[in-house]
C-alpha positions as CSV (number, residue, x, y, z in Angstrom):
1,M,-18.6,-3.6,-9.5
2,S,-19.9,-0.3,-10.7
3,A,-18.3,1.1,-13.9
4,F,-15.1,-1.0,-13.4
5,R,-14.8,-4.3,-15.2
6,A,-12.3,-5.6,-12.7
7,L,-11.0,-4.7,-9.2
8,A,-7.5,-5.5,-7.9
9,G,-5.8,-5.1,-4.6
10,V,-2.0,-5.1,-4.8
11,D,1.0,-5.4,-2.5
12,G,4.7,-5.5,-3.2
13,C,6.3,-8.9,-2.7
14,P,9.8,-10.5,-3.1
15,A,8.9,-11.5,-6.7
16,G,7.4,-8.2,-7.7
17,W,3.7,-7.5,-7.0
18,V,1.0,-9.8,-5.8
19,A,-2.5,-9.0,-6.8
20,A,-5.9,-10.1,-5.5
21,I,-8.1,-9.7,-8.5
22,E,-11.9,-9.8,-8.8
23,R,-13.0,-9.9,-12.4
24,R,-16.5,-10.9,-11.5
25,P,-18.3,-10.4,-8.2
26,G,-17.5,-13.2,-5.8
27,E,-14.8,-14.7,-7.9
28,G,-11.2,-14.1,-6.9
29,E,-7.7,-15.0,-8.2
30,L,-4.3,-14.4,-6.8
31,E,-1.4,-13.7,-9.1
32,V,2.2,-12.5,-8.9
33,F,3.6,-10.1,-11.6
34,P,7.2,-9.1,-12.0
35,R,6.4,-5.5,-12.9
36,F,3.5,-3.2,-12.2
37,E,3.1,-2.5,-15.9
38,T,2.7,-6.2,-16.5
39,L,-0.1,-6.3,-13.9
40,L,-1.9,-3.4,-15.6
41,A,-1.6,-5.0,-19.0
42,D,-3.3,-8.2,-17.6
43,L,-6.3,-6.2,-16.4
44,P,-9.1,-4.5,-18.4
45,G,-8.2,-0.9,-19.3
46,D,-10.9,0.4,-16.9
47,A,-9.9,-1.7,-13.9
48,L,-9.7,-0.1,-10.5
49,V,-6.4,-0.9,-8.7
50,V,-5.6,-0.1,-5.0
51,V,-2.0,-0.6,-4.1
52,D,-0.1,-0.7,-0.8
53,M,2.7,1.6,-2.1
54,P,3.2,5.4,-1.7
55,I,2.0,7.5,-4.7
56,G,3.0,11.2,-4.9
57,L,6.2,12.6,-3.5
58,P,6.4,16.1,-2.0
59,E,9.4,18.3,-2.6
60,R,9.9,18.8,1.1
61,I,8.5,17.1,4.2
62,S,7.0,18.8,7.2
63,G,6.4,16.5,10.2
64,H,6.6,12.7,10.3
65,G,6.3,11.8,6.7
66,R,3.9,12.9,4.0
67,G,0.6,14.5,4.9
68,A,-1.2,11.2,4.0
69,E,0.8,9.2,6.4
70,Q,0.3,11.7,9.2
71,A,-3.5,11.7,8.5
72,V,-4.0,8.0,9.0
73,R,-1.4,7.2,11.6
74,E,-3.4,8.4,14.6
75,G,-5.7,5.9,16.2
76,L,-3.6,2.8,15.2
77,G,-2.0,2.4,18.5
78,A,0.9,-0.1,18.4
79,R,0.3,-0.6,14.6
80,R,1.0,3.1,13.8
81,S,4.7,2.2,13.4
82,S,3.8,0.2,10.3
83,I,3.1,3.4,8.4
84,F,6.6,4.4,7.4
85,A,7.5,8.0,6.9
86,I,8.2,8.5,3.2
87,P,10.7,11.3,2.5
88,A,10.9,14.0,-0.2
89,R,11.0,13.1,-3.9
90,A,14.7,14.0,-4.3
91,V,15.5,11.5,-1.5
92,V,13.7,8.6,-3.2
93,E,15.1,9.4,-6.6
94,A,18.7,9.6,-5.1
95,A,18.4,5.9,-4.3
96,A,17.7,4.9,-7.9
97,G,19.9,2.3,-9.5
98,P,20.9,-1.3,-8.9
99,R,21.7,-2.6,-5.4
100,R,24.0,-5.5,-4.8
101,A,26.1,-6.0,-1.7
102,M,24.9,-5.2,1.8
103,A,27.8,-2.7,2.2
104,E,26.5,-0.8,-0.8
105,L,23.0,-0.7,0.7
106,A,24.4,0.7,3.9
107,I,26.3,3.4,2.1
108,A,23.2,4.3,0.0
109,H,21.0,4.4,3.1
110,A,23.4,6.7,4.9
111,R,23.6,9.0,1.9
112,V,19.9,9.4,1.4
113,S,19.3,9.8,5.1
114,T,21.6,12.8,5.0
115,L,19.6,14.3,2.1
116,A,16.3,13.5,3.9
117,R,17.3,15.5,6.9
118,A,18.1,18.5,4.7
119,L,14.6,18.3,3.1
120,S,12.5,17.8,6.2
121,N,11.4,19.8,9.2
122,P,12.2,18.7,11.8
123,P,15.2,17.0,10.2
124,R,14.5,13.2,9.9
125,G,16.5,10.4,8.3
126,V,15.0,7.4,6.5
127,S,14.0,4.2,8.2
128,R,15.6,1.0,6.7
129,Q,12.2,-0.4,6.0
130,G,11.1,2.7,4.1
131,F,14.4,2.8,2.2
132,M,13.8,-0.7,0.9
133,L,10.5,0.4,-0.7
134,F,12.2,3.0,-2.8
135,P,12.7,0.9,-6.0
136,K,9.0,-0.1,-6.1
137,I,7.9,3.5,-5.3
138,L,10.0,4.7,-8.2
139,E,8.6,2.0,-10.5
140,L,5.1,3.0,-9.8
141,D,5.9,6.7,-9.9
142,T,7.5,6.4,-13.4
143,L,4.3,4.7,-14.7
144,L,2.0,7.4,-13.2
145,R,4.1,10.3,-14.4
146,A,4.2,8.9,-17.9
147,D,0.4,8.5,-17.9
148,P,-1.2,10.8,-15.3
149,A,-4.7,9.6,-16.1
150,L,-3.7,6.3,-14.5
151,S,-3.8,8.0,-11.1
152,E,-7.6,8.2,-11.4
153,R,-7.9,4.4,-11.1
154,V,-4.6,3.4,-9.4
155,L,-5.1,4.5,-5.8
156,E,-2.8,4.3,-2.7
157,S,-4.0,2.7,0.5
158,H,-2.4,1.1,3.5
159,P,-3.3,-2.4,5.0
160,E,-3.1,-1.6,8.7
161,A,-5.2,1.6,8.3
162,A,-7.6,-0.4,6.1
163,F,-7.9,-3.3,8.6
164,A,-8.7,-0.8,11.4
165,R,-11.6,0.6,9.3
166,L,-12.8,-2.8,8.3
167,N,-12.7,-3.8,12.0
168,G,-15.1,-1.1,13.0
169,G,-12.4,1.4,13.9
170,A,-10.3,-0.9,16.1
171,A,-6.7,-1.5,15.1
172,M,-5.4,-5.0,14.9
173,A,-4.3,-6.3,18.3
174,H,-1.4,-8.4,17.0
175,P,1.4,-7.7,14.6
176,K,1.4,-9.7,11.4
177,K,5.2,-10.1,11.4
178,R,8.0,-9.9,13.9
179,K,11.6,-9.6,12.8
180,G,10.6,-10.5,9.3
181,I,8.7,-13.7,10.3
182,G,5.0,-14.1,10.1
183,E,3.1,-14.2,13.4
184,A,0.3,-16.7,13.4
185,P,-2.1,-14.8,15.8
186,G,-1.7,-11.6,13.8
187,L,-2.2,-13.3,10.4
188,E,-5.3,-15.2,11.6
189,E,-6.7,-12.0,13.2
190,R,-6.5,-10.3,9.7
191,R,-7.9,-13.4,7.9
192,A,-11.0,-13.2,10.2
193,V,-11.6,-9.6,9.2
194,L,-11.3,-10.4,5.5
195,R,-13.8,-13.3,5.8
196,R,-16.3,-11.1,7.6
197,H,-16.3,-8.9,4.5
198,D,-17.2,-11.7,2.0
199,L,-13.8,-12.0,0.4
200,P,-13.8,-14.7,-2.3
201,P,-12.7,-17.9,-0.5
202,A,-10.2,-18.8,-3.2
203,L,-8.1,-15.8,-2.3
204,L,-7.3,-17.1,1.1
205,G,-7.7,-20.9,0.5
206,A,-5.8,-21.4,-2.7
207,P,-2.1,-22.2,-2.8
208,R,0.0,-19.1,-2.4
209,P,1.8,-18.0,-5.6
210,R,5.6,-18.5,-5.6
211,G,7.4,-15.3,-4.6
212,A,4.7,-13.9,-2.3
213,G,4.6,-14.2,1.5
214,E,1.4,-15.0,3.5
215,D,1.5,-11.4,4.8
216,D,1.7,-10.1,1.2
217,R,-1.4,-12.2,0.3
218,I,-3.3,-10.9,3.2
219,D,-2.4,-7.3,2.5
220,A,-3.3,-7.6,-1.2
221,C,-6.7,-8.9,-0.1
222,A,-7.2,-6.0,2.2
223,M,-6.4,-3.7,-0.7
224,L,-9.1,-5.5,-2.8
225,L,-11.7,-4.6,-0.2
226,V,-10.6,-1.0,-0.3
227,A,-11.0,-1.2,-4.1
228,R,-14.5,-2.5,-3.7
229,S,-15.3,0.4,-1.4
230,A,-13.8,2.9,-3.8
231,A,-15.8,1.4,-6.7
232,R,-19.0,2.0,-4.7
233,G,-17.9,5.6,-4.1
234,E,-17.6,5.1,-0.4
235,A,-13.8,5.2,0.2
236,R,-12.3,8.6,0.8
237,P,-8.8,10.0,0.6
238,C,-6.8,11.0,3.7
239,P,-6.3,13.8,3.9
240,E,-9.4,15.3,2.3
241,P,-9.2,17.3,0.1
242,L,-6.3,15.3,-1.1
243,E,-2.9,16.9,-1.8
244,R,-0.9,16.7,-5.0
245,D,2.8,16.7,-5.6
246,A,4.7,19.0,-8.1
247,H,3.9,16.5,-10.9
248,G,0.2,16.5,-10.2
249,L,0.2,13.1,-8.6
250,P,-2.2,12.7,-5.6
251,V,-0.7,12.3,-2.2
252,A,-3.5,10.5,-0.4
253,I,-4.2,7.2,1.3
254,W,-7.7,5.9,0.4
255,L,-9.7,4.1,3.1
256,P,-13.2,2.7,3.4
257,P,-15.6,4.0,6.0
258,C,-15.6,2.2,9.4
259,A,-17.5,-1.0,9.2
260,S,-20.8,-1.2,11.0
261,R,-21.0,-3.2,14.2
262,D,-22.5,-6.2,12.5
263,K,-19.5,-6.3,10.2
264,S,-16.9,-5.6,12.8
265,G,-18.2,-8.5,15.0
């Protein structure tokens, strides 16, 4: 596990954050935490955490999303649409605050889309899926801005891009969800990739924690494999050299190298 006393792969979930944690090689546990700071407090102070959530927000956007999203989207085929284009910092911050009724959500989405078009070239609004990530993006952003040193061991990745690398460079053939509902072929396709990379069996076989979907579990496990790669010094940022936003936070998606043919099956 290199210099890190624990590794964690994290994904957002309805109850907060679901983490696949490896405190000792080959031993895994799956837990749900209501806040990211609670998750960090549960881990050793030198744990390496890889999270499926954008880190680093540019002041303006040129192209389809941040440079990190543009760098990893190519080569994912039908799965490329899973990498949402995250807008400029002011757009994400404009959506801060409690959300209640669906009507309020629709008004807020329309408002931030207008701002996003003004801060992007070519002008581009905000997808509904990306918009729903804003509270968790801001939660993580607030922690990292308060303690910039955390960004050395809290890294961003993306499950679909990671699965393609773990699968020898081939993107997943099936979606993991369709219209918000898990798709059995896609979920099993991803489980097979995880098993080939010696994921602790308990992470996939144990009962799923309340408040996390099966797709959340699988994505957290993929992030754990990226954390393993990063701990070995093998994972690299995309783009490289990585970019930084105006607050010094990295704007990069970390990915492992493509698995060898014997790993990719």
